[in-house]
mmCIF file of the N, C-alpha and C atoms, coordinates in Angstrom:
data_MODEL
# 
_entry.id   MODEL 
# 
loop_
_atom_site.group_PDB 
_atom_site.id 
_atom_site.type_symbol 
_atom_site.label_atom_id 
_atom_site.label_alt_id 
_atom_site.label_comp_id 
_atom_site.label_asym_id 
_atom_site.label_entity_id 
_atom_site.label_seq_id 
_atom_site.pdbx_PDB_ins_code 
_atom_site.Cartn_x 
_atom_site.Cartn_y 
_atom_site.Cartn_z 
_atom_site.occupancy 
_atom_site.B_iso_or_equiv 
_atom_site.pdbx_formal_charge 
_atom_site.auth_seq_id 
_atom_site.auth_comp_id 
_atom_site.auth_asym_id 
_atom_site.auth_atom_id 
_atom_site.pdbx_PDB_model_num 
ATOM 1   N N  . MET A 1 1  ? 0.849  -1.180 0.000   1.00 0.00 ? 1  MET A N  1 
ATOM 2   C CA . MET A 1 1  ? 0.000  0.000  0.000   1.00 0.00 ? 1  MET A CA 1 
ATOM 3   C C  . MET A 1 1  ? 0.895  1.244  0.000   1.00 0.00 ? 1  MET A C  1 
ATOM 4   N N  . PHE A 1 2  ? 0.500  2.239  -0.788  1.00 0.00 ? 2  PHE A N  1 
ATOM 5   C CA . PHE A 1 2  ? 1.294  3.457  -0.872  1.00 0.00 ? 2  PHE A CA 1 
ATOM 6   C C  . PHE A 1 2  ? 0.552  4.628  -0.259  1.00 0.00 ? 2  PHE A C  1 
ATOM 7   N N  . GLU A 1 3  ? 1.298  5.493  0.366   1.00 0.00 ? 3  GLU A N  1 
ATOM 8   C CA . GLU A 1 3  ? 0.791  6.748  0.903   1.00 0.00 ? 3  GLU A CA 1 
ATOM 9   C C  . GLU A 1 3  ? 1.665  7.819  0.254   1.00 0.00 ? 3  GLU A C  1 
ATOM 10  N N  . TYR A 1 4  ? 1.072  8.930  -0.146  1.00 0.00 ? 4  TYR A N  1 
ATOM 11  C CA . TYR A 1 4  ? 1.846  9.947  -0.850  1.00 0.00 ? 4  TYR A CA 1 
ATOM 12  C C  . TYR A 1 4  ? 2.122  11.168 0.016   1.00 0.00 ? 4  TYR A C  1 
ATOM 13  N N  . SER A 1 5  ? 3.329  11.663 -0.100  1.00 0.00 ? 5  SER A N  1 
ATOM 14  C CA . SER A 1 5  ? 3.658  12.989 0.401   1.00 0.00 ? 5  SER A CA 1 
ATOM 15  C C  . SER A 1 5  ? 4.100  13.755 -0.846  1.00 0.00 ? 5  SER A C  1 
ATOM 16  N N  . TRP A 1 6  ? 4.452  15.008 -0.706  1.00 0.00 ? 6  TRP A N  1 
ATOM 17  C CA . TRP A 1 6  ? 4.827  15.822 -1.863  1.00 0.00 ? 6  TRP A CA 1 
ATOM 18  C C  . TRP A 1 6  ? 6.208  16.416 -1.652  1.00 0.00 ? 6  TRP A C  1 
ATOM 19  N N  . MET A 1 7  ? 7.054  16.311 -2.662  1.00 0.00 ? 7  MET A N  1 
ATOM 20  C CA . MET A 1 7  ? 8.406  16.856 -2.611  1.00 0.00 ? 7  MET A CA 1 
ATOM 21  C C  . MET A 1 7  ? 8.440  18.177 -3.365  1.00 0.00 ? 7  MET A C  1 
ATOM 22  N N  . LEU A 1 8  ? 8.946  19.211 -2.716  1.00 0.00 ? 8  LEU A N  1 
ATOM 23  C CA . LEU A 1 8  ? 9.191  20.488 -3.374  1.00 0.00 ? 8  LEU A CA 1 
ATOM 24  C C  . LEU A 1 8  ? 10.608 20.410 -3.910  1.00 0.00 ? 8  LEU A C  1 
ATOM 25  N N  . ILE A 1 9  ? 10.749 20.566 -5.222  1.00 0.00 ? 9  ILE A N  1 
ATOM 26  C CA . ILE A 1 9  ? 12.070 20.475 -5.844  1.00 0.00 ? 9  ILE A CA 1 
ATOM 27  C C  . ILE A 1 9  ? 12.370 21.741 -6.631  1.00 0.00 ? 9  ILE A C  1 
ATOM 28  N N  . PHE A 1 10 ? 13.654 21.989 -6.838  1.00 0.00 ? 10 PHE A N  1 
ATOM 29  C CA . PHE A 1 10 ? 14.101 23.078 -7.699  1.00 0.00 ? 10 PHE A CA 1 
ATOM 30  C C  . PHE A 1 10 ? 14.710 22.423 -8.926  1.00 0.00 ? 10 PHE A C  1 
ATOM 31  N N  . VAL A 1 11 ? 14.147 22.726 -10.092 1.00 0.00 ? 11 VAL A N  1 
ATOM 32  C CA . VAL A 1 11 ? 14.605 22.139 -11.345 1.00 0.00 ? 11 VAL A CA 1 
ATOM 33  C C  . VAL A 1 11 ? 15.501 23.158 -12.039 1.00 0.00 ? 11 VAL A C  1 
ATOM 34  N N  . ALA A 1 12 ? 16.789 22.833 -12.161 1.00 0.00 ? 12 ALA A N  1 
ATOM 35  C CA . ALA A 1 12 ? 17.752 23.711 -12.819 1.00 0.00 ? 12 ALA A CA 1 
ATOM 36  C C  . ALA A 1 12 ? 18.342 22.985 -14.021 1.00 0.00 ? 12 ALA A C  1 
ATOM 37  N N  . ILE A 1 13 ? 19.085 23.696 -14.828 1.00 0.00 ? 13 ILE A N  1 
ATOM 38  C CA . ILE A 1 13 ? 19.675 23.119 -16.034 1.00 0.00 ? 13 ILE A CA 1 
ATOM 39  C C  . ILE A 1 13 ? 20.625 21.962 -15.710 1.00 0.00 ? 13 ILE A C  1 
ATOM 40  N N  . ASN A 1 14 ? 21.239 21.998 -14.544 1.00 0.00 ? 14 ASN A N  1 
ATOM 41  C CA . ASN A 1 14 ? 22.208 20.957 -14.198 1.00 0.00 ? 14 ASN A CA 1 
ATOM 42  C C  . ASN A 1 14 ? 21.642 19.885 -13.268 1.00 0.00 ? 14 ASN A C  1 
ATOM 43  N N  . GLY A 1 15 ? 20.329 19.869 -13.049 1.00 0.00 ? 15 GLY A N  1 
ATOM 44  C CA . GLY A 1 15 ? 19.746 18.796 -12.250 1.00 0.00 ? 15 GLY A CA 1 
ATOM 45  C C  . GLY A 1 15 ? 18.635 19.253 -11.329 1.00 0.00 ? 15 GLY A C  1 
ATOM 46  N N  . LEU A 1 16 ? 18.291 18.375 -10.394 1.00 0.00 ? 16 LEU A N  1 
ATOM 47  C CA . LEU A 1 16 ? 17.215 18.625 -9.434  1.00 0.00 ? 16 LEU A CA 1 
ATOM 48  C C  . LEU A 1 16 ? 17.780 18.791 -8.038  1.00 0.00 ? 16 LEU A C  1 
ATOM 49  N N  . LEU A 1 17 ? 17.163 19.652 -7.274  1.00 0.00 ? 17 LEU A N  1 
ATOM 50  C CA . LEU A 1 17 ? 17.540 19.842 -5.879  1.00 0.00 ? 17 LEU A CA 1 
ATOM 51  C C  . LEU A 1 17 ? 16.273 19.710 -5.038  1.00 0.00 ? 17 LEU A C  1 
ATOM 52  N N  . THR A 1 18 ? 16.275 18.790 -4.098  1.00 0.00 ? 18 THR A N  1 
ATOM 53  C CA . THR A 1 18 ? 15.132 18.636 -3.203  1.00 0.00 ? 18 THR A CA 1 
ATOM 54  C C  . THR A 1 18 ? 15.161 19.753 -2.169  1.00 0.00 ? 18 THR A C  1 
ATOM 55  N N  . VAL A 1 19 ? 14.051 20.477 -2.066  1.00 0.00 ? 19 VAL A N  1 
ATOM 56  C CA . VAL A 1 19 ? 13.958 21.581 -1.120  1.00 0.00 ? 19 VAL A CA 1 
ATOM 57  C C  . VAL A 1 19 ? 13.289 21.125 0.170   1.00 0.00 ? 19 VAL A C  1 
ATOM 58  N N  . GLY A 1 20 ? 12.231 20.335 0.056   1.00 0.00 ? 20 GLY A N  1 
ATOM 59  C CA . GLY A 1 20 ? 11.542 19.869 1.249   1.00 0.00 ? 20 GLY A CA 1 
ATOM 60  C C  . GLY A 1 20 ? 10.423 18.909 0.923   1.00 0.00 ? 20 GLY A C  1 
ATOM 61  N N  . GLU A 1 21 ? 9.842  18.329 1.958   1.00 0.00 ? 21 GLU A N  1 
ATOM 62  C CA . GLU A 1 21 ? 8.741  17.376 1.799   1.00 0.00 ? 21 GLU A CA 1 
ATOM 63  C C  . GLU A 1 21 ? 7.540  17.879 2.582   1.00 0.00 ? 21 GLU A C  1 
ATOM 64  N N  . MET A 1 22 ? 6.363  17.843 1.969   1.00 0.00 ? 22 MET A N  1 
ATOM 65  C CA . MET A 1 22 ? 5.131  18.309 2.588   1.00 0.00 ? 22 MET A CA 1 
ATOM 66  C C  . MET A 1 22 ? 4.089  17.198 2.580   1.00 0.00 ? 22 MET A C  1 
ATOM 67  N N  . ASP A 1 23 ? 3.087  17.334 3.437   1.00 0.00 ? 23 ASP A N  1 
ATOM 68  C CA . ASP A 1 23 ? 2.035  16.319 3.544   1.00 0.00 ? 23 ASP A CA 1 
ATOM 69  C C  . ASP A 1 23 ? 0.990  16.418 2.440   1.00 0.00 ? 23 ASP A C  1 
ATOM 70  N N  . THR A 1 24 ? 0.690  17.644 1.981   1.00 0.00 ? 24 THR A N  1 
ATOM 71  C CA . THR A 1 24 ? -0.368 17.808 0.985   1.00 0.00 ? 24 THR A CA 1 
ATOM 72  C C  . THR A 1 24 ? 0.142  18.572 -0.229  1.00 0.00 ? 24 THR A C  1 
ATOM 73  N N  . LYS A 1 25 ? -0.540 18.362 -1.359  1.00 0.00 ? 25 LYS A N  1 
ATOM 74  C CA . LYS A 1 25 ? -0.174 19.060 -2.590  1.00 0.00 ? 25 LYS A CA 1 
ATOM 75  C C  . LYS A 1 25 ? -0.381 20.568 -2.424  1.00 0.00 ? 25 LYS A C  1 
ATOM 76  N N  . GLU A 1 26 ? -1.462 20.949 -1.755  1.00 0.00 ? 26 GLU A N  1 
ATOM 77  C CA . GLU A 1 26 ? -1.758 22.374 -1.562  1.00 0.00 ? 26 GLU A CA 1 
ATOM 78  C C  . GLU A 1 26 ? -0.645 23.067 -0.780  1.00 0.00 ? 26 GLU A C  1 
ATOM 79  N N  . GLU A 1 27 ? -0.176 22.408 0.271   1.00 0.00 ? 27 GLU A N  1 
ATOM 80  C CA . GLU A 1 27 ? 0.916  22.945 1.086   1.00 0.00 ? 27 GLU A CA 1 
ATOM 81  C C  . GLU A 1 27 ? 2.184  23.107 0.239   1.00 0.00 ? 27 GLU A C  1 
ATOM 82  N N  . CYS A 1 28 ? 2.442  22.126 -0.615  1.00 0.00 ? 28 CYS A N  1 
ATOM 83  C CA . CYS A 1 28 ? 3.624  22.161 -1.477  1.00 0.00 ? 28 CYS A CA 1 
ATOM 84  C C  . CYS A 1 28 ? 3.516  23.289 -2.508  1.00 0.00 ? 28 CYS A C  1 
ATOM 85  N N  . MET A 1 29 ? 2.342  23.427 -3.132  1.00 0.00 ? 29 MET A N  1 
ATOM 86  C CA . MET A 1 29 ? 2.149  24.467 -4.143  1.00 0.00 ? 29 MET A CA 1 
ATOM 87  C C  . MET A 1 29 ? 2.288  25.865 -3.528  1.00 0.00 ? 29 MET A C  1 
ATOM 88  N N  . LYS A 1 30 ? 1.797  26.033 -2.308  1.00 0.00 ? 30 LYS A N  1 
ATOM 89  C CA . LYS A 1 30 ? 1.924  27.320 -1.614  1.00 0.00 ? 30 LYS A CA 1 
ATOM 90  C C  . LYS A 1 30 ? 3.397  27.631 -1.357  1.00 0.00 ? 30 LYS A C  1 
ATOM 91  N N  . ALA A 1 31 ? 4.150  26.626 -0.902  1.00 0.00 ? 31 ALA A N  1 
ATOM 92  C CA . ALA A 1 31 ? 5.583  26.818 -0.655  1.00 0.00 ? 31 ALA A CA 1 
ATOM 93  C C  . ALA A 1 31 ? 6.314  27.135 -1.956  1.00 0.00 ? 31 ALA A C  1 
ATOM 94  N N  . ALA A 1 32 ? 5.935  26.466 -3.047  1.00 0.00 ? 32 ALA A N  1 
ATOM 95  C CA . ALA A 1 32 ? 6.571  26.713 -4.345  1.00 0.00 ? 32 ALA A CA 1 
ATOM 96  C C  . ALA A 1 32 ? 6.333  28.148 -4.797  1.00 0.00 ? 32 ALA A C  1 
ATOM 97  N N  . SER A 1 33 ? 5.105  28.648 -4.624  1.00 0.00 ? 33 SER A N  1 
ATOM 98  C CA . SER A 1 33 ? 4.820  30.025 -5.041  1.00 0.00 ? 33 SER A CA 1 
ATOM 99  C C  . SER A 1 33 ? 5.570  31.029 -4.180  1.00 0.00 ? 33 SER A C  1 
ATOM 100 N N  . GLN A 1 34 ? 5.737  30.729 -2.891  1.00 0.00 ? 34 GLN A N  1 
ATOM 101 C CA . GLN A 1 34 ? 6.508  31.616 -2.018  1.00 0.00 ? 34 GLN A CA 1 
ATOM 102 C C  . GLN A 1 34 ? 7.981  31.616 -2.421  1.00 0.00 ? 34 GLN A C  1 
ATOM 103 N N  . MET A 1 35 ? 8.502  30.457 -2.806  1.00 0.00 ? 35 MET A N  1 
ATOM 104 C CA . MET A 1 35 ? 9.896  30.367 -3.251  1.00 0.00 ? 35 MET A CA 1 
ATOM 105 C C  . MET A 1 35 ? 10.097 31.161 -4.535  1.00 0.00 ? 35 MET A C  1 
ATOM 106 N N  . GLU A 1 36 ? 9.119  31.091 -5.448  1.00 0.00 ? 36 GLU A N  1 
ATOM 107 C CA . GLU A 1 36 ? 9.204  31.836 -6.709  1.00 0.00 ? 36 GLU A CA 1 
ATOM 108 C C  . GLU A 1 36 ? 9.279  33.336 -6.433  1.00 0.00 ? 36 GLU A C  1 
ATOM 109 N N  . GLU A 1 37 ? 8.537  33.805 -5.415  1.00 0.00 ? 37 GLU A N  1 
ATOM 110 C CA . GLU A 1 37 ? 8.542  35.225 -5.066  1.00 0.00 ? 37 GLU A CA 1 
ATOM 111 C C  . GLU A 1 37 ? 9.909  35.661 -4.556  1.00 0.00 ? 37 GLU A C  1 
ATOM 112 N N  . VAL A 1 38 ? 10.538 34.809 -3.748  1.00 0.00 ? 38 VAL A N  1 
ATOM 113 C CA . VAL A 1 38 ? 11.861 35.125 -3.202  1.00 0.00 ? 38 VAL A CA 1 
ATOM 114 C C  . VAL A 1 38 ? 12.893 35.099 -4.315  1.00 0.00 ? 38 VAL A C  1 
ATOM 115 N N  . GLY A 1 39 ? 12.790 34.091 -5.185  1.00 0.00 ? 39 GLY A N  1 
ATOM 116 C CA . GLY A 1 39 ? 13.698 33.981 -6.322  1.00 0.00 ? 39 GLY A CA 1 
ATOM 117 C C  . GLY A 1 39 ? 15.032 33.360 -5.956  1.00 0.00 ? 39 GLY A C  1 
ATOM 118 N N  . THR A 1 40 ? 15.823 33.142 -6.979  1.00 0.00 ? 40 THR A N  1 
ATOM 119 C CA . THR A 1 40 ? 17.163 32.583 -6.810  1.00 0.00 ? 40 THR A CA 1 
ATOM 120 C C  . THR A 1 40 ? 18.134 33.491 -7.535  1.00 0.00 ? 40 THR A C  1 
ATOM 121 N N  . VAL A 1 41 ? 19.187 33.872 -6.871  1.00 0.00 ? 41 VAL A N  1 
ATOM 122 C CA . VAL A 1 41 ? 20.157 34.800 -7.444  1.00 0.00 ? 41 VAL A CA 1 
ATOM 123 C C  . VAL A 1 41 ? 21.178 34.028 -8.268  1.00 0.00 ? 41 VAL A C  1 
ATOM 124 N N  . GLY A 1 42 ? 21.265 34.338 -9.554  1.00 0.00 ? 42 GLY A N  1 
ATOM 125 C CA . GLY A 1 42 ? 22.286 33.748 -10.414 1.00 0.00 ? 42 GLY A CA 1 
ATOM 126 C C  . GLY A 1 42 ? 22.021 32.327 -10.869 1.00 0.00 ? 42 GLY A C  1 
ATOM 127 N N  . ILE A 1 43 ? 20.871 31.758 -10.509 1.00 0.00 ? 43 ILE A N  1 
ATOM 128 C CA . ILE A 1 43 ? 20.550 30.392 -10.926 1.00 0.00 ? 43 ILE A CA 1 
ATOM 129 C C  . ILE A 1 43 ? 19.211 30.418 -11.653 1.00 0.00 ? 43 ILE A C  1 
ATOM 130 N N  . THR A 1 44 ? 19.188 29.865 -12.853 1.00 0.00 ? 44 THR A N  1 
ATOM 131 C CA . THR A 1 44 ? 17.945 29.802 -13.611 1.00 0.00 ? 44 THR A CA 1 
ATOM 132 C C  . THR A 1 44 ? 17.292 28.449 -13.379 1.00 0.00 ? 44 THR A C  1 
ATOM 133 N N  . GLY A 1 45 ? 16.026 28.473 -13.023 1.00 0.00 ? 45 GLY A N  1 
ATOM 134 C CA . GLY A 1 45 ? 15.301 27.228 -12.794 1.00 0.00 ? 45 GLY A CA 1 
ATOM 135 C C  . GLY A 1 45 ? 13.903 27.508 -12.301 1.00 0.00 ? 45 GLY A C  1 
ATOM 136 N N  . ASN A 1 46 ? 13.183 26.444 -12.001 1.00 0.00 ? 46 ASN A N  1 
ATOM 137 C CA . ASN A 1 46 ? 11.800 26.549 -11.536 1.00 0.00 ? 46 ASN A CA 1 
ATOM 138 C C  . ASN A 1 46 ? 11.574 25.646 -10.336 1.00 0.00 ? 46 ASN A C  1 
ATOM 139 N N  . PHE A 1 47 ? 10.629 26.036 -9.494  1.00 0.00 ? 47 PHE A N  1 
ATOM 140 C CA . PHE A 1 47 ? 10.214 25.194 -8.383  1.00 0.00 ? 47 PHE A CA 1 
ATOM 141 C C  . PHE A 1 47 ? 9.023  24.361 -8.837  1.00 0.00 ? 47 PHE A C  1 
ATOM 142 N N  . ALA A 1 48 ? 8.961  23.118 -8.394  1.00 0.00 ? 48 ALA A N  1 
ATOM 143 C CA . ALA A 1 48 ? 7.871  22.224 -8.770  1.00 0.00 ? 48 ALA A CA 1 
ATOM 144 C C  . ALA A 1 48 ? 7.560  21.277 -7.618  1.00 0.00 ? 48 ALA A C  1 
ATOM 145 N N  . CYS A 1 49 ? 6.358  20.717 -7.652  1.00 0.00 ? 49 CYS A N  1 
ATOM 146 C CA . CYS A 1 49 ? 5.947  19.725 -6.656  1.00 0.00 ? 49 CYS A CA 1 
ATOM 147 C C  . CYS A 1 49 ? 5.733  18.392 -7.357  1.00 0.00 ? 49 CYS A C  1 
ATOM 148 N N  . ILE A 1 50 ? 6.295  17.340 -6.795  1.00 0.00 ? 50 ILE A N  1 
ATOM 149 C CA . ILE A 1 50 ? 6.116  16.005 -7.354  1.00 0.00 ? 50 ILE A CA 1 
ATOM 150 C C  . ILE A 1 50 ? 5.662  15.059 -6.247  1.00 0.00 ? 50 ILE A C  1 
ATOM 151 N N  . PRO A 1 51 ? 4.827  14.068 -6.588  1.00 0.00 ? 51 PRO A N  1 
ATOM 152 C CA . PRO A 1 51 ? 4.407  13.104 -5.573  1.00 0.00 ? 51 PRO A CA 1 
ATOM 153 C C  . PRO A 1 51 ? 5.568  12.205 -5.173  1.00 0.00 ? 51 PRO A C  1 
ATOM 154 N N  . ALA A 1 52 ? 5.624  11.887 -3.900  1.00 0.00 ? 52 ALA A N  1 
ATOM 155 C CA . ALA A 1 52 ? 6.675  11.010 -3.376  1.00 0.00 ? 52 ALA A CA 1 
ATOM 156 C C  . ALA A 1 52 ? 6.003  9.858  -2.642  1.00 0.00 ? 52 ALA A C  1 
ATOM 157 N N  . PRO A 1 53 ? 5.847  8.702  -3.326  1.00 0.00 ? 53 PRO A N  1 
ATOM 158 C CA . PRO A 1 53 ? 5.175  7.581  -2.666  1.00 0.00 ? 53 PRO A CA 1 
ATOM 159 C C  . PRO A 1 53 ? 6.016  6.999  -1.544  1.00 0.00 ? 53 PRO A C  1 
ATOM 160 N N  . ASN A 1 54 ? 5.364  6.671  -0.457  1.00 0.00 ? 54 ASN A N  1 
ATOM 161 C CA . ASN A 1 54 ? 6.015  6.016  0.678   1.00 0.00 ? 54 ASN A CA 1 
ATOM 162 C C  . ASN A 1 54 ? 5.349  4.667  0.855   1.00 0.00 ? 54 ASN A C  1 
ATOM 163 N N  . TYR A 1 55 ? 6.133  3.620  0.917   1.00 0.00 ? 55 TYR A N  1 
ATOM 164 C CA . TYR A 1 55 ? 5.564  2.286  1.089   1.00 0.00 ? 55 TYR A CA 1 
ATOM 165 C C  . TYR A 1 55 ? 5.156  2.097  2.543   1.00 0.00 ? 55 TYR A C  1 
ATOM 166 N N  . ILE A 1 56 ? 3.905  1.723  2.753   1.00 0.00 ? 56 ILE A N  1 
ATOM 167 C CA . ILE A 1 56 ? 3.394  1.459  4.098   1.00 0.00 ? 56 ILE A CA 1 
ATOM 168 C C  . ILE A 1 56 ? 3.121  -0.041 4.190   1.00 0.00 ? 56 ILE A C  1 
ATOM 169 N N  . ALA A 1 57 ? 3.781  -0.700 5.118   1.00 0.00 ? 57 ALA A N  1 
ATOM 170 C CA . ALA A 1 57 ? 3.606  -2.144 5.269   1.00 0.00 ? 57 ALA A CA 1 
ATOM 171 C C  . ALA A 1 57 ? 2.166  -2.460 5.665   1.00 0.00 ? 57 ALA A C  1 
ATOM 172 N N  . GLU A 1 58 ? 1.633  -3.538 5.109   1.00 0.00 ? 58 GLU A N  1 
ATOM 173 C CA . GLU A 1 58 ? 0.265  -3.940 5.417   1.00 0.00 ? 58 GLU A CA 1 
ATOM 174 C C  . GLU A 1 58 ? 0.114  -4.218 6.904   1.00 0.00 ? 58 GLU A C  1 
ATOM 175 N N  . GLY A 1 59 ? -0.962 -3.723 7.473   1.00 0.00 ? 59 GLY A N  1 
ATOM 176 C CA . GLY A 1 59 ? -1.214 -3.961 8.882   1.00 0.00 ? 59 GLY A CA 1 
ATOM 177 C C  . GLY A 1 59 ? -0.607 -2.931 9.812   1.00 0.00 ? 59 GLY A C  1 
ATOM 178 N N  . SER A 1 60 ? 0.214  -2.024 9.299   1.00 0.00 ? 60 SER A N  1 
ATOM 179 C CA . SER A 1 60 ? 0.794  -0.985 10.159  1.00 0.00 ? 60 SER A CA 1 
ATOM 180 C C  . SER A 1 60 ? -0.111 0.235  10.154  1.00 0.00 ? 60 SER A C  1 
ATOM 181 N N  . ASP A 1 61 ? -0.100 0.967  11.226  1.00 0.00 ? 61 ASP A N  1 
ATOM 182 C CA . ASP A 1 61 ? -0.929 2.177  11.327  1.00 0.00 ? 61 ASP A CA 1 
ATOM 183 C C  . ASP A 1 61 ? -0.076 3.398  11.454  1.00 0.00 ? 61 ASP A C  1 
# 
């Protein structure tokens, strides 16, 4: 069984950088928009949210 969290990443020309992990997509999108407002000095790229599946063993709570 899978449970999803959301990873906030920075996508640049030379790769991906994980910024943080959030519980909901809405929380991640809000953080991404706040990061876009702050900006990055001297680095071209975009912030994005991607699902991050976590395996939950059957029978665990």
